[in-house]
C-alpha positions as a printed NumPy array, in Angstrom:
array([[ 15.129,  18.309,  16.336],
       [ 17.094,  15.146,  17.057],
       [ 20.826,  15.084,  16.362],
       [ 20.365,  11.89 ,  14.336],
       [ 17.864,  13.534,  12.008],
       [ 19.763,  16.802,  11.704],
       [ 23.005,  14.972,  10.888],
       [ 21.707,  13.814,   7.496],
       [ 22.818,  16.062,   4.641],
       [ 19.923,  16.884,   2.31 ],
       [ 20.475,  17.928,  -1.308],
       [ 17.829,  20.181,  -2.86 ],
       [ 17.78 ,  20.266,  -6.654],
       [ 16.227,  23.244,  -8.453],
       [ 16.548,  23.554, -12.239],
       [ 15.639,  26.955, -13.634],
       [ 15.07 ,  28.669, -16.967],
       [ 14.095,  32.368, -17.251],
       [ 12.746,  32.324, -13.702],
       [ 13.9  ,  35.699, -12.404],
       [ 10.401,  36.719, -11.259],
       [  9.971,  33.866,  -8.769],
       [ 13.399,  32.291,  -8.196],
       [ 14.25 ,  34.532,  -5.244],
       [ 11.123,  33.382,  -3.407],
       [ 12.041,  29.734,  -3.954],
       [ 15.614,  30.171,  -2.719],
       [ 14.571,  32.198,   0.312],
       [ 12.071,  29.539,   1.348],
       [ 14.939,  27.022,   1.399],
       [ 17.11 ,  29.333,   3.496],
       [ 14.202,  29.675,   5.934],
       [ 13.791,  25.927,   6.477],
       [ 13.707,  24.706,  10.072],
       [ 16.058,  21.94 ,   8.91 ],
       [ 19.484,  23.461,   8.335],
       [ 21.832,  20.694,   7.115],
       [ 21.262,  21.056,   3.375],
       [ 22.941,  21.988,   0.11 ],
       [ 20.946,  23.856,  -2.525],
       [ 21.924,  23.059,  -6.117],
       [ 20.658,  25.648,  -8.607],
       [ 20.979,  24.476, -12.21 ],
       [ 20.532,  27.002, -15.022],
       [ 19.35 ,  25.714, -18.394],
       [ 20.492,  28.552, -20.623],
       [ 18.387,  31.405, -19.256],
       [ 18.319,  34.663, -21.213],
       [ 16.945,  36.822, -18.396],
       [ 18.509,  37.729, -15.027],
       [ 17.863,  34.347, -13.381],
       [ 21.554,  33.49 , -13.091],
       [ 22.312,  36.844, -11.434],
       [ 19.501,  36.258,  -8.942],
       [ 20.855,  32.782,  -8.124],
       [ 24.439,  34.012,  -7.817],
       [ 23.392,  36.856,  -5.481],
       [ 22.126,  34.239,  -3.025],
       [ 25.199,  32.071,  -3.555],
       [ 27.248,  34.97 ,  -2.172],
       [ 25.035,  35.148,   0.921],
       [ 25.042,  31.448,   1.846],
       [ 27.832,  28.928,   1.224],
       [ 25.304,  26.079,   1.212],
       [ 24.066,  27.365,  -2.152],
       [ 25.795,  26.297,  -5.383],
       [ 24.947,  27.666,  -8.837],
       [ 25.692,  25.713, -12.02 ],
       [ 25.664,  27.657, -15.278],
       [ 27.124,  26.511, -18.612],
       [ 25.108,  28.767, -20.957],
       [ 23.436,  25.906, -22.843],
       [ 19.845,  24.709, -23.068],
       [ 19.722,  20.938, -22.578],
       [ 16.138,  20.604, -21.416],
       [ 14.572,  19.805, -18.059],
       [ 15.091,  16.009, -17.856],
       [ 18.809,  16.323, -18.642],
       [ 19.183,  18.96 , -15.927],
       [ 17.248,  16.857, -13.433],
       [ 19.625,  13.957, -14.051],
       [ 22.633,  16.243, -13.61 ],
       [ 21.271,  17.562, -10.323],
       [ 20.79 ,  14.125,  -8.812],
       [ 24.284,  13.046,  -9.895],
       [ 25.81 ,  16.17 ,  -8.324],
       [ 23.978,  15.625,  -5.035],
       [ 26.124,  14.735,  -2.029],
       [ 23.333,  14.305,   0.499],
       [ 21.816,  11.128,   1.856],
       [ 18.424,  12.481,   0.816],
       [ 17.348,  14.444,  -2.26 ],
       [ 14.508,  16.973,  -2.436],
       [ 12.852,  18.188,  -5.633],
       [ 11.597,  21.704,  -6.151],
       [ 10.675,  23.97 ,  -9.057],
       [ 11.991,  27.501,  -9.432],
       [  8.575,  29.152,  -9.153],
       [  7.37 ,  27.374,  -6.008],
       [  7.817,  28.098,  -2.292],
       [  8.647,  25.621,   0.487],
       [  6.707,  25.491,   3.731],
       [  9.287,  26.144,   6.516],
       [  8.783,  22.598,   7.867],
       [  8.931,  20.799,   4.526],
       [ 12.418,  19.287,   4.655],
       [ 12.195,  18.317,   8.301],
       [  8.852,  16.542,   7.872],
       [  9.82 ,  14.618,   4.749],
       [ 13.201,  13.528,   6.075],
       [ 11.581,  12.6  ,   9.373],
       [  9.175,  10.373,   7.427],
       [ 11.93 ,   8.747,   5.36 ],
       [ 13.98 ,   8.095,   8.48 ],
       [ 10.988,   6.408,  10.121],
       [ 10.087,   4.367,   7.009],
       [ 13.317,   2.751,   5.836],
       [ 11.651,   0.841,   2.978],
       [ 10.129,   3.954,   1.379],
       [ 12.13 ,   5.322,  -1.566],
       [ 10.18 ,   8.497,  -2.304],
       [  7.627,  10.529,  -0.376],
       [  5.422,  13.323,  -1.684],
       [  3.187,  15.78 ,   0.147],
       [ -0.003,  17.704,  -0.334],
       [  0.292,  21.265,  -1.596],
       [ -1.232,  24.698,  -1.365],
       [ -2.037,  26.303,  -4.723],
       [ -0.965,  29.927,  -5.114],
       [ -1.279,  32.482,  -7.897],
       [  1.429,  34.664,  -9.432],
       [  1.016,  37.214,  -6.635],
       [  1.561,  34.616,  -3.879],
       [ -2.117,  34.555,  -2.937],
       [ -3.579,  31.301,  -1.577],
       [ -6.027,  29.609,  -3.97 ],
       [ -6.745,  26.23 ,  -2.405],
       [ -5.372,  22.875,  -1.321],
       [ -4.472,  19.769,  -3.339],
       [ -3.638,  16.16 ,  -2.558],
       [ -4.565,  16.12 ,   1.124],
       [ -4.73 ,  12.312,   1.372],
       [ -2.045,  10.233,   3.092],
       [ -1.017,   6.843,   1.726],
       [  1.961,   4.546,   2.199],
       [  1.557,   2.075,  -0.664],
       [  1.023,   2.915,  -4.312],
       [  0.463,   0.734,  -7.372],
       [  1.015,   1.312, -11.063],
       [ -2.725,   1.911, -11.322],
       [ -2.352,   4.793,  -8.878],
       [  0.511,   6.206, -10.934],
       [ -1.433,   6.033, -14.199],
       [ -4.453,   7.677, -12.614],
       [ -2.292,  10.497, -11.25 ],
       [ -3.193,   9.689,  -7.652],
       [  0.295,  10.248,  -6.272],
       [  2.012,  13.599,  -5.731],
       [  2.976,  16.592,  -7.847],
       [  6.623,  16.382,  -8.939],
       [  8.127,  19.316,  -6.952],
       [  6.741,  17.929,  -3.676],
       [  8.856,  14.755,  -3.947],
       [ 11.732,  13.89 ,  -1.601],
       [ 13.615,  10.623,  -1.445],
       [ 16.842,   8.738,  -1.062],
       [ 19.573,  10.182,  -3.267],
       [ 20.699,   6.673,  -4.2  ],
       [ 17.278,   6.069,  -5.791],
       [ 17.534,   9.187,  -7.955],
       [ 21.091,   8.364,  -9.023],
       [ 19.968,   4.89 , -10.093],
       [ 16.739,   5.935, -11.844],
       [ 17.211,   8.602, -14.513],
       [ 14.623,  10.728, -16.287],
       [ 14.143,  10.033, -20.009],
       [ 15.919,  12.935, -21.758],
       [ 13.857,  12.409, -24.943],
       [ 10.731,  13.609, -23.133],
       [ 10.268,  17.378, -23.065],
       [  7.26 ,  17.025, -20.772],
       [  5.827,  14.56 , -18.25 ],
       [  9.243,  13.027, -17.636],
       [  8.296,  12.539, -13.988],
       [  5.12 ,  10.651, -14.974],
       [  7.217,   8.328, -17.124],
       [  9.734,   7.778, -14.327],
       [  7.06 ,   6.839, -11.788],
       [  5.459,   4.331, -14.167],
       [  8.819,   2.779, -15.057],
       [  9.903,   2.36 , -11.452],
       [  6.808,   1.808,  -9.28 ],
       [  6.935,  -1.989,  -9.541],
       [ 10.472,  -1.988,  -8.1  ],
       [ 10.025,   0.93 ,  -5.687],
       [  8.048,   2.057,  -2.669],
       [  6.29 ,   5.43 ,  -2.864],
       [  4.385,   7.182,  -0.077],
       [  2.653,  10.465,   0.6  ],
       [  2.179,  12.811,   3.542],
       [ -1.23 ,  14.466,   3.48 ],
       [ -0.099,  17.79 ,   4.976],
       [  0.659,  20.492,   2.397],
       [  4.343,  21.385,   2.572],
       [  4.729,  23.179,  -0.77 ],
       [  3.199,  26.378,  -2.116],
       [  2.652,  25.452,  -5.764],
       [  2.286,  28.183,  -8.382],
       [ -0.784,  26.892, -10.185],
       [ -1.664,  29.898, -12.304],
       [  1.722,  30.192, -14.019],
       [  1.353,  26.795, -15.722],
       [ -1.948,  27.252, -17.547],
       [ -2.372,  27.506, -21.331],
       [ -4.006,  25.516, -24.113],
       [ -0.627,  25.029, -25.795],
       [  0.848,  23.494, -22.63 ],
       [ -2.226,  21.337, -22.067],
       [ -2.015,  19.978, -25.619],
       [  1.675,  19.247, -25.159],
       [  1.029,  17.491, -21.837],
       [ -1.679,  15.378, -23.475],
       [  0.659,  14.448, -26.312],
       [  3.425,  13.345, -23.979],
       [  1.105,  11.499, -21.6  ],
       [ -0.162,   9.402, -24.511],
       [  3.401,   8.844, -25.701],
       [  4.332,   7.605, -22.231],
       [  1.36 ,   5.223, -22.083],
       [  2.48 ,   3.48 , -25.251],
       [  6.15 ,   3.664, -24.326],
       [  5.274,   1.6  , -21.253],
       [  2.58 ,  -0.591, -22.808],
       [  4.257,  -3.805, -21.626],
       [  3.688,  -2.69 , -18.065],
       [  0.322,  -0.966, -18.604],
       [ -1.261,  -3.329, -21.15 ],
       [ -2.467,  -2.596, -24.689],
       [ -6.191,  -2.389, -23.902],
       [ -5.505,  -0.07 , -20.984],
       [ -3.357,   2.14 , -23.229],
       [ -6.229,   2.439, -25.715],
       [ -8.667,   3.41 , -22.972],
       [ -6.254,   5.941, -21.46 ],
       [ -5.551,   7.484, -24.872],
       [ -9.254,   7.986, -25.604],
       [ -9.794,   9.506, -22.169],
       [ -6.923,  11.956, -22.708],
       [ -8.355,  13.074, -26.056],
       [-11.75 ,  13.607, -24.412],
       [-10.199,  15.753, -21.667],
       [ -8.311,  17.765, -24.285],
       [-11.569,  18.375, -26.151],
       [-13.212,  19.635, -22.937],
       [-10.236,  21.916, -22.264],
       [-10.406,  23.225, -25.848],
       [-14.087,  24.081, -25.481],
       [-13.343,  25.748, -22.158],
       [-10.607,  27.879, -23.723],
       [-12.997,  28.999, -26.472],
       [-15.344,  30.346, -23.806],
       [-12.563,  31.641, -21.529],
       [-13.487,  29.053, -18.909],
       [-10.12 ,  27.374, -18.39 ],
       [ -9.799,  29.002, -14.965],
       [-12.862,  27.036, -13.85 ],
       [-11.242,  23.817, -15.106],
       [ -8.035,  24.617, -13.234],
       [ -9.986,  25.32 , -10.04 ],
       [-11.263,  21.744, -10.114],
       [ -7.699,  20.62 ,  -9.35 ],
       [ -7.795,  22.018,  -5.855],
       [-10.263,  22.263,  -2.959],
       [-11.185,  25.606,  -1.482],
       [-10.231,  26.133,   2.151],
       [-11.72 ,  28.201,   4.956],
       [-10.877,  31.867,   5.456],
       [ -9.115,  30.956,   8.703],
       [ -6.907,  28.404,   6.92 ],
       [ -6.19 ,  30.851,   4.103],
       [ -5.032,  33.43 ,   6.637],
       [ -2.862,  30.854,   8.431],
       [ -1.226,  29.628,   5.221],
       [ -0.791,  33.185,   3.932],
       [  1.072,  34.096,   7.113],
       [  3.261,  30.993,   6.832],
       [  4.004,  31.737,   3.186],
       [  5.001,  35.298,   3.987],
       [  7.278,  34.006,   6.724],
       [  8.861,  31.582,   4.24 ],
       [  9.883,  34.406,   1.897],
       [ 10.629,  37.101,   4.494],
       [ 14.399,  36.662,   4.252],
       [ 14.357,  37.765,   0.605],
       [ 13.635,  41.323,   1.718],
       [ 16.527,  41.168,   4.185],
       [ 18.821,  39.682,   1.541],
       [ 18.   ,  42.468,  -0.878],
       [ 18.607,  45.01 ,   1.847],
       [ 22.065,  43.56 ,   2.483],
       [ 22.944,  43.856,  -1.174],
       [ 21.832,  47.439,  -1.539]])
């Protein structure tokens, strides 16, 4: 790794709420990054389980880790804004508390941003995993260096926790705290005309697909997506908003029918592409390597 690349401090922002089951995996995968010049900011949003204790146990092991805990529940967008404002790094990396980083994630994204000075944010492909850390498939394996608002509306960019970018961009562009869901979708639409987004095709995040599925969540996501369309109708256009709204209702109807026949898993599987047994084995080995330190950390505490 070049000295120039390794000299850049990278801030990693992870908000969490009742995430004790998976948070240790997420933190360990950061500790195991090939890129070492980072600070990990862990922001609690009023958890009632042992998430804070898990986070603080890692804070004791590594002085690059900082835990923020005020005992209140402000909501995800407010915490995301706080994390970006607290960041001291030149670059900022997003991650969710139930996901796992590929060991090369930070290096590859910062390498890309260093080589493309006009790019503000860069996403990556991802590997879908279940709640037992088993590989399910791959998503978003298409590279692109220019995106339009049409791409944003169609959801052709990257999943939120795969995003990395320049900290100055995040400090300047805040999430809408009135949105309980899809705040990232709103942010991309609001900023794409004044920003440059890109994507690396390689999957550098293990994304916990199964833990996010339910009819209630899908209905809520539909509600907020429609709200965001109309919130940004000056940019999107009224006729386009009408078309998008009708399409969302149709997709919700299909999901509802699927849930009635216990077929939502089949709908979810359409999000990702299956991969060969050889690739599954390779990614499974990499994933296990990414979380190996957690066992050592627990052993040190015992």
